[in-house]
N, C-alpha and C positions, 0 to 999 in steps of 0.2 A: 779663248780668244774670240772664236766665232760667236759664242754665246753672248759675250759682252757687246760685240758689234751689232748683233741682232737686237739686243735690248736697247742700245743707243738709237738705232734706226726706228724701232717701234715707238720709243718715246718721242722722237722728232716728228714722226708721222702723226701720232696722237695729238701733239701740240698744234701742228699745222691744221689738222682736221677740226680741232676745237676752235681755233681762230677763224677758220672759214665758216664754221657753224654760226658763230656770233655775228660775223659780217653778213651772212645770209639772213639771219633773224632781223637785224637792223634794216636790211634792204626790204624785207617782206613787210615790215611795219610801215615803211615809207611808200612802198609800191606793192599793194596786195595782189596785183595781177601776175606777179612773177611766181606766185605759189604753184600755179599749174604748169609752169615752164620746166623743161628738162635742163639738167646741168649743162649739157652741150649748147643749149640756146643762150645760156648766161655767160658763155665763154669770154666775150669781150667786155661784159658789163661788171662783173664782180671779180675782184682780184683773187687769185688762187684757184679758181675753178678749173682752168686748163691743167694746172699741176695735179689736181685731184683726179681728173679724168685720166690723165696719163698714168698715174699710180694705179688706178683701177684696171686700166688696160694691161699694165705690166703684171699685176697680180693674176689677172685672167690668163694671160699668155703663159706665165710661169706655172700656174696651177695645171693648165692643160698639158704642159710638157711633163710634169710630175706624174699625172694620172696616166698619160700615154706610156710613160716609162714603166710604171707599175703593171699596167695591162700587158705590155710587151714581155716583161720579165715573167709574169705569171703564165703567159701562154707558153713561153719557151721552157719554163720549169715543168709544167704539166706535160708538154710534148716529150721532154727528156725523160721524165719519170715513166711515161707510157712506153717509150722506145726501149728503156732498160728492162722492161718486163718481157719483151719478146726476143 
């Protein structure tokens, strides 16, 4: 069940990202000066940029939580293993 949901969300995200890519390419052809702009600067100008930035922020936040959890688990596992030896 979770695997299917993950696949569906991944496909949806890839389709949205591809659509945004095409719209950005069209915009760059018409306005070459936006090539050097950051995505956050294009927020109000190109449709979908705000959603993409929010997705990247969500991925960054969730990844940080996972890494912190793994480090915390590793710390307590090692601490417990050392404590059991004494």
